[in-house]
N, C-alpha and C positions, 0 to 999 in steps of 0.2 A: 495733188502731187507736191511732195516735199523733197527737194534735192540737196544732196551733200556732195562735197568735193573731197576726194581722198588721194593722197600722193605719198611719196616717201622722201627721205632726207637727201636723196641724190638731186633733188630740185634746188638745193642750197637754201632751204627754208628751215629755220630752227623752230623749236617747240613753242617758244614765246610768241613768235610771229604767227605761227599756225593757230594758236589759241585766239589771238586778237582778230584774225581773219575768219575764224570758224572753219578752219581746214582740218580735216582728220589726217594726221601725219604719222607714218610708220617709220621706224628706225631701220635703215638698211644694215644688214649684218655684214661683219668683216671678220674673216678668219685669219689668225696668226698661228700657224701650226695647228694644234688641236684645240686652241682656245678661241671662242667666239665672242666678239664685241658687238656693240650696236652704236652706229654713228650718232653722235651728239648726245647719246644717253650715258654710256660708260666709256666712250672713246672720243675725245675732242680731236680736232684737226691737228693741233700742235702735238698732242700725245701720239697720234698716229705716225707723224713724220719722225718723231723721236724714236719710236719703236722700229720704224723702217730702217733708220740709220744704224741702230744698234743690232738689228737682225742681219745686216749684210754679211757680217763675219760668220754668221751661223748658216748662211745661205737659206734662210727661211723666207719663203715667198708668200706675201699676203694675197688673199683672194676675196672676192665679193660675191657670195652666192645670192641667188634670187631670194626675195622675201617669199616665204612659204604661202601657199594658197590657203592653208588653214588659218594663218595669221590674218590674211585679207578677209576671209569669211567671218572670223570672230569680230573684226572691226565693223563689218557690214551688219552683223547681227546686233551689235550694240547700237548702231545708228538706227536700226529698225525699231528698237525699243523706245527711241525718242521720236518716233513717228515718221522717219525718213522712208520714202518709197523708192527713190532712185539715187544711185551713187555713181558719179562720174569719177573714174579712176585714171589719173594722169600719170603715165609711166615714162621712164627714160627711153631714149631712142631704141627702136628695134635693131639699129645698127650696132649697138653695143650690149644689148640685153634682150633676152627672150621673154621678159616679164609680161609684156602686153599680150603677146601671142599665147603664153601659158594661161593667163587670166581669161582670155577670150574663149579658150577651150574648156576652162573650168567653170565659167560663169553660170552654166545651167545648174550646177550643184548648189549655188547660193540662192535659196528660195525666199529669204526674208525680204530682199529688196531686188530691184532691177539694176544690174551692174552694166555700166557703159564704159568699156576700156577706151583709152585715147593714147595714141602714140605721139608724144611730143616732138619726135624726131630731133631731140636735142638732149642736153644735160645741163645741170647747174642753172645759170641765169636764164637761158632761153627756155628751159623747162619750167623754171620757177615763175617766170612772167606769165606763162600760160595758166599756171595754177592760180596766180593772183587775179588774172582776168576772170577765170571761171568763178572764183569765190565772189568777186564783186558783182558779177552778173546774177548769181544765185540770190544775193542780197537784194537785187533790184527786181526779183520775181521772174527772171527769164526762164523759158522752157529749155529742155535738153537740146532741142533742135536749134534754138536761138543761140545757146551757148556754143554749140559745135560750129555754127556758122562764124561766130566771132573768133573762136579758137583757130579755125582754118585760115582766117585772114591774118591773124597774128603769127601763126606758125610759118606762113609763107615769107615773112620778113626776117626770119631768124637766121643769124650767121654766127659762127664761132670758129676760132682758129687757135691752135696750141703749138707751142714750141717746147720740145722735150730734150732732156740730156741724152736719152737713149731710147731706141725703139724696142729694146728687149722686153719691158713689161707688157707691151701690146702684143708682141709676138708670143709671149707666154700665155696671155689670156685668149689669144686667137682672134682678137677683134680687128687687127690690121695685118694683112700679108701683102707687102709691097709688090711681090711678083704675081699676085693673083687678083688684086683689087682693080676693077675697071676704073680708068681715069687717073690712077695713081702715077706719080712721078718717081722715077728711079732715085734711090737714095744716093746722095753725094756726100762728100766730106762735110762735117759740121753737125749742127743740131737739127734733127728731123722736124719738119713742120707738118701739122695735121689739121685737116678741116673736116667739118661735117658738110656733106653735100645735101642738096634739097630733099633727097629721099631719106636722109638720116644716117646714111652710111659714113663712117669715118675713113678717110683715105689720106695717104701721104701726098703732100702738095709741094715737096721739095725739101730743101734744107738751107740753113743759114749758118754762117760762121759764128755769129753772136746772137744773143737774145734780142739785142737792139735792132738788128737787121730784120729779124723775123717779125717783131712787133711793128716795124715800119711798113712791112709788106701788108700786114693785116690792116693797118691804118689806111693804106691806099684803098683797100676795098671798102672800108668804113666811109671814106670820103664820098664815094659814089652815092651811098644811101643818105648821107647828110645833106646832099644837094637836092634831095627830093622834097616833096611837099609835106610828108608826114613827119611828125616829131620822132626822134630816135633816142633810145636809151642805150648807153654803152657801159660796159663793165670790164675792168681789168681784173683778171683772175690769176691767182698765184698759189703755188704749193708751199706755203709757209716760207715765202721769200720776201720779207719786209723791205729790205734795202733795194732789191731789184724792182719791187713794186713802186716804191717812191720815185725811182728814176723813170720808170715807164709812165707813171701818172704825170710827172713834170713834163716829159717830152710830148705826151698826148695833149696836155692842157695848152702847151705852147703852140702846137700845130692847130688845135681846134679851141680857141679861147672862149667861144660861146657855148661849148658843150660841157656839161657836168659829168665827169667820169666817176662811176661807182667803183668800189673795190670789194672783191669777195675772195674767199679762200676756196681752193680746190679741195673739197672734203675727201675723206677716206674712200668713199665708194667709187669715186672717179680717180682718185690718187692711185688706186690699185692699178689702173690702166696706164697712167702717164708717168708715174714715178716721181721721185724727189727732184726738185729743181724746175718743174714745169711752170710755164707762164702762158697766159692766154688772153684773148680779147674776144668778147661776145657782145652782140648788139641785136636789137630788133626794134620794131615800132613800139613807142611808149604805149603800153596797154591801156593807159588811162585815156588815150585819144580814141579808143574803141568803145568807150562808155559814153552814153548819151546823157549829159547832165540833167536834162529836164524830163527824161523818160523813165517811167516806172513800168516795167514790162507787165506787171500784174494788173495794170489799169487798161491794158490794150484788149 
């Protein structure tokens, strides 16, 4: 058995990192009107938000269609030529994308390898950390079952919250409907706050008058996990908001001086949902703590 890990750029992983970690990375498509771009290939995050701001006057709404199954199949066929027998495909949460379900239904058509779809129940950092864990376990000779066992452990610790300027992009994409989402909090005045629940559904968790207040609420939830025994990795996410990000990092670092906060951009594939001006906080158990330093699975 030779295993490969495949994912897409909505995991917040770029092509350079993917190559270093031996991850097969597919570029998520982004549509602006009739023109299709590909995340991190011909559309950087900065360019995406620039286009988004310029297109507002034209009322042009970007969309993020699913990666086609033919694209996934072609990638699997290339991996098969390198001797790969099994491909673990880690996709964005079913709460915001039907990709994993579509792949599960299509997988029987891919005969060159055995395809194993995995719902990360997250996006960006929380999805990317699962990809990094899977890739590291493959390097150590773990089986598919062993990898899924560790992914399940990591996924259970994942949390992410976002504060957005407007709920309109999510209403357009249909990913959040405050009046129909179980557990959602009615919208109040201010900036909507969104969280991913344990099932991977994104729901409205209230609103804040300012980004600072929303990030403080997310930090309260983070504090609970930081008090636990497992090491936690936290990331401040932003939709091309460098100044707001610097302020958020400074406040978080002051409150949690022993925690190192990473910073990451909200790329186009999720920016389509949350819009310009979004900020977020994501955290999960440090995936490296789920690796056994002295264990090589292939020797077991």
